[in-house]
C-alpha angles and dihedrals in degrees: 000000000000092000091052091050090049092050094049089050096054104034095070092045093052092043090051093050092050092047092050091049088051092051089047091059089069088065089068091075088073091078112093128163094227092062126083120246092257092048090050091048092049092047090049091051090050092049090050095059095091090050092050090050090050091049090053088050090050091053089053091047092048091056099032107029097183095048094041092046092052091048091051090051092045094049091045093052098037094054094047097089093048095049092045094049093047092051094043091054090052100046107014091223124122092197096052091045091052091049091052092049091050092047094050105032105030097070090054094046090046091047090049091052091049091050089054092048089047090053094053094042091051091048091050090046092051091048091051091048092052090049091052092048090050091049093046107037094169 
């Protein structure tokens, strides 16, 4: 039981970190040779805002699994129509747009679900541990 609780605690954290790193890769398109160094730096900072928001959300989820997990799920689902619409306008393909949505949003929805599961597993584990301590005081 303890190993399961440990796994469910770390899998969403690792998945979130990997997903944030993936999202951060999109900021690299801000570097262009025709821009000055300061313009490139400003563009890079602007492109990193979503990653910074997701890092802040990860910090919340790390401390408060239930709240953070629900926020991850909410953000993943709420941004789906915007990401789909943007990609559909660019490529006019439903299939490609759905693939992009799944690639970008699914890791966060999955991590959110795993944070919620981790919260309830940890709570159940702590309750069982308290019951065992009450039954065996020595």
